[in-house]
N, C-alpha and C positions, 0 to 999 in steps of 0.2 A: 093115715092116708089123706084124709081131708085137709089137714094142715100143710102137708107136703104140696098138694095140688094148689092150694091157695098161695103158697110161697112162690111157686113157679109162675102162677098167673101175675103176681105182683112184679116179679123180675121182668116178665115180658112187657107189662105196662110201663115200667120204668125205662126199659130200653127203647120202646116206641116214643116215649116223651122226650128222651135225650136225642133220639134221631131227629125228631121234629125241630127241637131247639137248634141242633147243628145244621139242619137244613135251612131254617130261617136265617141263621147267622151266615151261612155260605151264600145265600141269595143276596143279603145285604152287602157282604164283602165283594161279591161279583159286581154289584151295581156301582160300588165306588172305585173298583179297579179296572173293570172292563169298560173301555170307552164307547163300545158299540151301543150298550143299552140305553144311553142318554140321548141318542139321536132321534129326533122327532119326525124327520122327513127322509124320503128315499135318497135325495141328492146329498143330504148331510151324511147319510149313512155310508154310501159308496165312496165318499171323499175321505173316509177313514180306513186306514189300512186293515185288511183282512175281515172287513165287515160285509155282511150280506143283508138283504132286505126281504122280508116276507110280505107278499102281496095277498095273502089268503084273506078273503072277506071276513070270515068269522074266526078271528085269531084270539079273541078273548082279551084278557089282561096281560098276556105274555108280551115282552118287548118285541117289536117287529125287526129292529136292527140287532143283529147277533153276530158273534164270531162264526165265521164260515166253517170252522172245524166242528161245530155243534150242528151238524145238518139235520138231526132228528127233531129240531125245534119247529121246523116248517116243512110241509110237503114239497118235494123237489120241483114240481111243476109251478109252484108259486114263488120260488126263490129267484131273486135277481142279484147275480153276482158276476158283474162283467169282468172278463179276463183281457189281459193285454193280447192284442192281435197284431201280427206282422205279415205284410205281403210285399213281395218284391215286384215292383212295377217295371223297372229297367235294370237288367243285370247282365250287361255285356262283358265279355272276357277282356282282360288286359291285352294291349297290343303286343308288347314284347316283354319277356322276362326269362327267368331260369327255371326250367322244369324241375330240376332237382330240388331247388328251394321251395317250389310250390308244394311238393310232397312233404318236405320237412315242416313247412308252415302249417299245413293242415293238421299234422300230428300235434303241433304246438297248441293249437286252439281247439282241436276237436273235442277234447275232454271238457274244456270250458263251456262249449255250447251244449254238449250233452247234459251237463249238470243243470242247465236252465231249460231243459226240454219240456217243463210244465207249462211254459208259455204257448198259448195257442197261436198257430200260424196257418194262414190260408193260402200260402204260396205253394206252388207245385213242387214238392220235394223238399228235403231238408236243406239246412244252410250249407251242410258239407257238400250236398250235391250241387248246390248253386255255385260252389267254388270250382266246379269242374272236375271233381273227383281226383284232385291232386295234379300230377304231372301231365297226364294225357289230356285232360280237359283243357288245361292252360295252353299246352302246345298247339292243340287244335285251334283255340281261340287266337293264338298268336299268328298262325298261318292265315286264318281268315281275315284278320285285321290287317295284316301285312298286304294281302291282296287288295284290300279296300283302298289302299293308298293313304289318303290324308285323313282317314277316319282313325284318329289316335285316341286310345283309352288308357289312362294311367291310374284311375281310381275305380274300384269295383266293390259293391254295386253302385249304380248311378242314381236310382230313385227307389225309395222305400215308403210304403204306407204303414203307419203305426198308430194304434189306438192304445192309450196308456192311461192307467188309473193314477190317482194322486198318491204321492209318497211311495211309489213303487219304482224300483230301479230295474231298468231293462238294459241288458248288455247287447249292443248292436256291433257285430264284428264287420270289419271291412278291410281292404288291403290296397296297397299302393306300390307301383313299380314305375321307375323312370324309364320311359321308352327310348330306344336307341334312335339316334339321328333326329331328335325332336327339334322342330323348327325354332329358330332364334331370331328375334327382331331386336337390333341394337340401335338406339337413337342417341347420338352423341350431342349433348347440349352444352355449349361452350360459352364462357364469359369472354366477350371480345372487347373489353376495355383495354386501354393502352398497355397496361402492365402484362397482358397476356399475349403480346405480339409474338414473342419468341416461341411461346407454346403453340400458337397457331401454325407457325411455320414448321415446327417439329412434327405436329399432328399431320399436316399435309404430306410430309415426307414419309410418315409411317402408316399412311392409309392403307397401302397394299399389304403391308406386313400384318396390320390388324385384321384385315379381311382374311388373309391366308391362315392366320392363327385360328380364327373362329371357324373357318371351313374345315380345319382339322378336327374340330369338335363336332360340327354338324354340316352336312352338305346343303342343308336348307337354311341359308343365312342371308339376312338382308340388313343393310346399313343405311342410316339416315343422319342428317346433320342440321342443327338449329343453333342460333346465337342469341344473345341478349346483352343489354347494357343497363338501362334504367329508365324510369319515367322521364319524359322530356318536360320537366317542370323544375322550377326552383323549389328547394335548394338541392335537388339531386344532380341536375346538369345546369350549366351556364346558359341562360336564355338571351344573352346578348346576340343580336342577329348575326354578327361575324362568327361567334362561337357556335351557333346553331348549325352553320354550314361547315365549319371546320374547328372542332373544339381543341384540337391539338395538331401539331405539324404532321401532315400526311394522314390525317384521320378523317373518317367519313362522318356524316351527320349522325347524331345520337338517335337511338330508337329503343323501344321497350323490348320486344321479342320478335324474331323473324324465323319462320320455318324455311330454311335455306334449301333443303333437299329432303323430300319424303323418303320413306324406307324403300330401298331398291337394292338389286343385286349388282348395280353398276358401280363397282369400287373405284374405277378410274374417275368417274364423275365426282365421287366423294372427295378424292384427293384434290381434284381441280376446284371444287367448290370451297373447300377449306382454304386452299391456297389463295383463291381470288377474294375471299371474304375480307373486307376492310375492317380494321379496328377503329374504335371510336373512343370517346372520353366522357367522363363525368366528374362531378365535384366531390361528393362524399365518398367515404370508404365502402359502405355496404353497397351491394348491387340489387338489381330487381330480379334476382333468380327465382323467387317464388312465383312471380307472374309467368315466367317462362315454363316452369315445371307444371303449373296448372294448365296452361294452354297446350303444352306437349302431351299431357294425358287426356284432357277433355276433347281435343280435336282429333278423334280416332280416325275419321276418314281422311283428313287432310295429312296426318302423319303416316297413315297406312298401317296401323297396328292390325295384325291378323288375329282371327278368333282363336285359332289353335296354335299357339306359339308361346315360348317363354319370352317375356317382354323385358328388355333391359334399358334403363334410362341412365346413361352416364352423365353425371352433372360435374363439370369441370370448372373450377374457379380458384382464385388466390385471395378472395375477399369474403367478407360476411354477407348477410342478407337482410333485406327489409321484410317486415311481416305485418299482419293486420294492425292497423292503427297508425302506422308510420305515414300513410298517405295523407293524413290530416296536416302534416308539415307543408304539403304542397297544395292544400285546399281540396283534396279528394276525400269525400266523406261517404260516398256510396260504397256499401260492402261489396266484396267480390262475390259474384253469383255462381262461380264454378262452371260456367258455360264456355263454349268455344266462341271466340270472337277474332277470326283471321279473315283478312281480305284475300283477293285473288293473288296478290304478291306474297302472301304468307306473313304479313305484318299484323301484329296484335293491335286492333283498332281501339280497344277500350283501356289502353294503358293510362291515359289521363282522365278517364271517366270513373274507373273503379279502383278501390283500395287494393293493397296487396292481400293475398289470401292468408288465412291463419294456418298454424301447423295442423290443427284438427281437420281443416278443410283438405289440406294436401293428403293427410293420412286417409281421410274418407275416400278421396278420389283414387288413391293408390290401391286400397282395398277393393273398391268397386271395379277397378279395371285390371286387377291382378298384375301389377307392374313392380318389378324390383328396381329400386333406385340405388345407384352406386355413386356416392359422393367422393369424387376424385379430387382432393383439395391439397394445397401445399401444407407443409409441416406447421406453419404458424396458425392455420385455421383448423387443423385436424381435431383438436379437442372440442371445438365448438360443434362441428359437424358430427363428431362421434356422439355427443349428447343428443343432437337432433335425430340421429338415426334410431335412437331408442324409442322415439315417439312416432315414428313412421314405420308401419308394418312392412317387413321384408326388405328393409333398406340396410346398407352397410356403408362404411366409410373407409377410405384408404389414402395413404400419403402419396401425392403426386410430386414428382421432382420439379425444380424451379422452371425447367424448359419442357416439361411433359415428355421427356425422353423415355420414361418407364411406362408409358400409357398402355402399351401392348401387354407387357408383363402384368400390369395392374389389372387390366380387364380380364385377362385369362385367369388370374388367381382368384379374383372376386367372383367370376362366373363359376369356377370350380367349387368355391366355397358355397355359393348359393345352390347350385344343382346338386351337390352332394349332401345337402341338408334338407330335411322335410319337416315342417311344422304344421300341425292341424289347428285350424281356428273354426269358429262357428258364429252365427248371428242370432243365437238363442235369446229369447226375451228373459226378463227377470223371473218369470214363473217357471222357467225350464232351466235345470242345471245339468250340464254335460261335463263329465271328466273323462280323461283319456288314459288308456293303459297300452303298453306295447313291450315287447320282449327285445327290441332292437338294441337296448343299452346294457342288457344283463344276461346275454348268452342263454336265451331260451326261457328265462323267467320273466313274466309280465310284471312290470312296475308302473306306478302312475307317472306318465310322461306324455306329452303331445309332440315332442320333438325328437328326431333321430338324425344323427350325424354320420358322416363317412359312408353314405349310401352310394353304391356303384350302380351303373347302368344295368337294368335287367333284374336287380336284386328285389325280391319281394319283401315288403314290410307290412306286417299285420298290426292293426289297431283294434281296440275294443272301446267303443264310446258307451259309458255308463250314463244313460238318460233317465232322469227323474223329474217329475212335475212336483214342485214344492207347494203350489197353491193354485186354486182356480181363479182366473181373472174375473173381475166384476162384470165386465161386458161379455155376454154369451157369444158375441161375434169373434172374440179372441180365443174361443175354445177350439178353433181349428187354425193351425198355424203351419207355415212352410219354413223349415229350418234348413240351412245350408252348412254342411261340414266341408271345408275346402282346404287344400294345401296352399300355404302362403306363397304368393307369386305365380300361381297357375290358375288358368281360367277353366278349371274343372272342379267338380264338387259332387258330393253325395247329398241329394235332396231328400229331406224327410217330410212327408205330409203327415203331420202329427195332429191327431184328434184327441183332446183331453176329455176323459170320461168323467164329466162333472155333473151330469144329470141322468135321470132315468127316463126311458122311453114312455113309461106309464104316466109321467108328469106332463106329457104333451097332448094337446087336443087332437082327437081323432084316434088315439091308441085304445086298445082293449082295456075296459075298466075305467076309462076317463068319462065322467058324467057330470055335467053342470046341474045345479039345483036338484041334486040327487035325493031320492027318498031316504037313502041311508043317512043322509045329513039333514033329515027333517025339512028338506027344501030350502035350507039356509046356507048351503055351501057346495063345494065341488068335491066329488068323490074321485080320488086318484090313488093308485098304488095301495089300495086297501084301507085308506084313512080318509078323513074328511078335512078339507081345508075350508074353514067356516068363513062366512062373510064378516065384515068388520063389526057388526052389531050383535054377533052371536059367538058363543064359545062352547066348549064341551067336546067330549069325544065324538058325539054325533050332532054337534051344533044344537044341542037341546037347551042351552041356556042363553037367555037374552042378557045383554050387558046392563040394560036398564033395570032388570029384575034381579041382578046379581046379589044385591044387599038383602033380599028377602029369603035368602037360603043360608042363613047363618047356622042352621042345625047341621048342614053338611060340611061345614068347615073343618070338622074333626078329621076328615080325610086328607087334609092339607098339612098334617103335622106328623113328623117322623118320630116314632118312639115316644119318649116322654117330653118331647119339646112343647114349650108353651107358646111358641110363635108359629103363626101360619107361614108356610113356605119359607121357614128359616129367616123371616124378616126381609126377604129379597124378592117378593112377588105378591100377587093378589090371588086369593082363593075365590074362584068362581065355580059354583056348582060342584064343590068338592074336588076340584082340579086346580093345581097351582099354575098360574100363568106368570112366568118369571119376568121381572122388570128388564127393560131395555137399557143398555148402557149408552153413554154419549158416543163412545168409540164403537162403530158398527162391527169391528173385528173382535170386540170383547163380548162374550156371551155367557149368560147364566143359564144352566140347564139342570135337568134331573126332575124326578117326580115331585120332590120337595124343594126345588131350587138349591140343592145342596152342592151342585158342581159348578165350576166356572173354568175358563181357559186362560185366566190372567193372574192367579194367585199361586203359581208354582214357584219353585226355587229359581233364583236368577244368578247368573255368573257374568261378571263384567257388564252389569246393567242390561243383560239380555235374558229374556225368558228362555229357560231350559238351554241356555248358551246359544240361542239362535236357531232359526229354522233348519239349518244344516245339521244340527246335532239332535234335536228332539222337538216335540210339540207338547203343549200343556193340555192334558185331558183329565177333567174332573179333579182339579187341584194337585195332580201328580204328573211329573214329567215322564212322558213316554219316549224313551230314547230310541234313536235310529240305530240300525246295525253299525257296530263299531264303536258305540259310545255307551258309557255307564255313569253311575253317580246320580245323586239327588237332583243335580242341575244338568245332567248329561254332559258334564265338563271333563270326564275322564275318558281317555281312549281305552277301548277293551283289549287291544293287542299291545304288545311290547315292541313292535318293529321300529317305532320311532326312537327307541332307546338304544338300538343297536347301531354302532358306528358304521358309516358308509362303506368302509373297507372290510366289514365283518368283524367278528370277535365277540366277547362276552357282552351281556347286557350292562350298559353304563360302564363299560371297560373294566367291570369287576370292582369298581370303586364306589358304587352307589346302588340305590334301589330305584326302580321304575314305578313312579306314582302318577297316575293320570296321563301317561304317555310322555312324562317329563322326568329326567334323571335328578334324583335327590342325592347329591354327593356326600360322601362320608368324610369325617375328619379323623385321621389316625395319628399314631405317634410320629410318623414321618412328616406329616403336614396335612393341609386341607386341600382336597381335590375340587376342581371347578371345570367349567366348560360344559357344552351341550351334552357330551357323553362322558363326563367326569374324567376326561383324558388329560387334563392339565393339573399340575401341582407345583405352583411357583415356589413354595417353600420346602419342597422335598429335595433331598440331596440326590435322589435317583441312584444311578450306579457309578457316579463319578469316582467316589472314594474307593469303590470296589475295583475299578479298572486302572486306578492311578499307578499302582506299583508295577503292573505288567507293562503298561505303556512306557514307564521310565526305564525299566530294565531292557525292553526290546528296542526302543528308539534311541536312548541316550547312554545305556550301560551304566545307569546310576540307580539310586534308591535301595530299599531293603533287599530287593531281589537281583542286585547287580551281578551276583555270581551266576555264570551261565547255566550251571546245573539247577540252582534254585529257580531261575527264570523259566527254564524248560519244563520243570516239574509242575510249577504252579500256574503257568499261562498256556495251557494245551490248546484251547480253542479261541485264543485271543491273538489276532494277527493284525496289528495296526498298519495302515497305509500311510505313507509319508506324503504330505503336501507342503507347498511352500508357505501357505497361509491358511488358517482355518476359517472358513466362511460358512455361515449358516444359510442354506438355500431354502429350507422348508421348516419354519419355526414350529410347526404342528408336530413334526415327526423327528426332528433332529435336536439333540441336546448338547450344549457346549460345556466343557469343564476346563478349568485352568487352576494350576497349582505353582508353588515355589518349592524347589528341591533344597538339598543340604548345601548347595553351592550358591544359594540365593538367586538361582536362575528360574525365570518364568517359563513354563511350557503349557501348551493348551492342546486339546483334542476335542473332537465331537464324535458322537455315536448315535446310531439309529438301530431300532429293533424291528424286524419284519419277520413274522412267522417264527418267533423264538430264535432267529438268527441275528447276531449282533455284528455290525460293521463299524469300524473305528478308523477315523482319519485324523492323524496326529501331525503336529508341526514338525518339520524335519530338523530345524535348528532351534535350540533353546535361546531365550533372550536373556543373556547373562550381563550383569553390570561390568563395566571396565575394571581391570585390575589396578589397585592403588599401590604406588611405590612410596612406602612410608619414610625410608631413609632420605630419599630425595626431597620429600616434603619437609622433613625436619631441617636438613641442610639448607633448603631453600629459604625456610623461615629465618634461620640464623643469618644467612647471608643478607637477606632482606633487612633484618634489624641492623646489622653492621653498616650496610650501605646507607640506610636511612640516617644512622647516627653520624657517619662521615659527611653525608650531604648537609646535615644540620650544622656541623662544626664549620664546614667550608662556607656555608651561607653566613654564619655568625662572623667568621673572619673577614669575609668580603664586606659585609655591612660595616664593621668597625673600621676597616681600612678606608673605605669611602668616607666615613664620618671624619676620621682624623685628617685626611687630605683636604677636606672642605674647610675644617677649622684653621689649618695652616695657611691655606690660600686666603682666607679672610684676614688673618694676622698680617700677612705680607702686604696685603692691599692697604691696610690702615697705616702700616709703617711708612710706606711710600708716600702717603698723603700728608705726612707731618711737616709743618712750616719753620720750625726752629732748628738752630744749630745744635749739634750734639754736645758742644762745649759751653753753652750759655744756658743760665738758669732761666727758665721761661717765666718764673714768677717774680724775678727781681725787677724793680722799677727805680730809676734814678731820682734824687731829691730835687733837682732843678729842671726847669722847663724852659725851652727856648721858643720865642715867638717871632714872627717876621711881620713888621708893620706893612700893611699893603699900600698905604698912601705914600710912603717914602720910597722913592725908587733909587736912592743913592746919588741924587743930583745935588 
């Protein structure tokens, strides 16, 4: 009996010892994996996700910063765990919209909001109630707004107060609806150099039609007109006195920019002003259009831009533009200040004083004043202005005919494009990240997008802005920010009064528990949030150690070593009074933490030279990457979901030809070939189904091939019905595949096919491309005849040459014979033996 009891006691002791060992190991593991336990101050603690701070005065050696899920660590009344708070300040209903759509939209996003109901909200009622309870609330708001007249609301809510912790994502839902009969201000800014003279005449004739067209869109419409040439300086215009008065025949004096007619409902005056506006001339090809755009935007009062209206600036020209820096050619070095400089006559007074504005300045002014710029330019300039429109928010470009005869159609088309599209932008700082989701593009399923197209008047469009604070700004004054979320081109916005929860109230003077030179800190520090912040010359938990006496406490250094380590504070700090004081890095963002300086926030895995793949993917906490939702991996470089591996039009992951790794398709190599592409949808070396479809296309289209027998063709080609086309052209290389073969007649035929939802469509060439038939007998006879003819020709040529030669020789012989001096009967070589001489002196007398 005694031995049995002793055995049981030993088992119990062994179990207790193992439990202690496991408990110690669990605590050590928790310290290295839990980022909360290493935070020394309250503000560092609450800036870490899911961490809470314990302000209890007598908390002992337990960590004050802990994961909020372990609420039993600290009494509830001493826990500081700030929650995200939202309050609706201005939440007026939309002016006009569709009641049926409102109800449908609420269903769409109701579940999303309910899922995030853990967020604290001090607003009166839920967000669903703020939306007006669906159709009825929206209809009531529509009626009241309509009665208000000019009080138009197209985005709701209008102002929200939000308190947000670091690294927490808060979904803020809002909605947009294009109001019916929304006011439109259209300012026509025209290049009046000589080459645009016919355009000016056409515009004056079409002024009434332009006005009528816009009034069919909205009854609240105003029209204005301005013109520009260029700076009156060399080398832009000729400064010869004669040319300054009349630069070309029938031209007016050059000028920079003139506001000819402010925005008005008087369309007759518009046509008259355009007709009476005189053209001018300049020397170089580019014009001073940027000066004109800047003044037309900056001079809001002179132009007459309304506060609540869609503002359109139609910029018409057939030439390029000068931009910042070009003014130096004329000696103008002062940069453009972006301010209004118009005199009483509407002339730009600083044309020869300030340089042209830059593209970024134009973009800033366009965003600031919510103006949509339409670049109506001729075909030869369209490519340039198309690239320019990509750098100016809310702008578009369109081709203007040579005489501007299509200007009415162009304006109507571009306005329809602008008004039927909505894109959300914001002015958030680098510390705040906002992403947008909407169901407008995917039939009820919210996807990441800030832009919706094909929006009709009155249609409700729902957006969710995912707001997160990535880091706390160094300056506490930046902990309160005002952020605007606005539709591009509209002077309406959702204003967010954002307060970043970067500090604790107990760290501020005057709060409960805040005490300077506190007795808890031995009179050498400030007591706050349950801990002591010691003066510069003292250290320790209660500021009990003086820095000057630190070297006299070597016997306490054993408390600065973890486990069997032989180094104090792991060689990365100083041990003072048994407590590790970790060294400070040169980079203030790099910190060494932990009871034994065992942790840091800069030694984690890197991807593409970024710690934990960057702040959007994760943060480094105690040498380990703590990934944000949606990311995994040692360096947080892998996406947790596979949605990025699914083709845009749906289908299998990586098109069934690869594996999704880290959100990227890793394509396979099969016997058919090697697959490639973002979704492994391409296989350049694969034969695909060309060979499979070849015989059926042959028998059905050309009655040739192995299946040319009608019965064989019908039995083997049941679901294959090629469509005949004159020529096979690939319209979409991503979805269509072309095949071509030669048949037994050596004729070439081609076809293309596409597969959509397991349905195959084939387009085949109607006629084969066959080589011309060869007449072999004719070729042989032709060759023989050619040989005979060539032989006869050679013989005739030889005969001709010999006859000519003989005749020449005979003619030469005849000539020599005729020239002979002797008689034919006398021997020419005979000479008599006697000679006869005549005496010249004897004359016979």
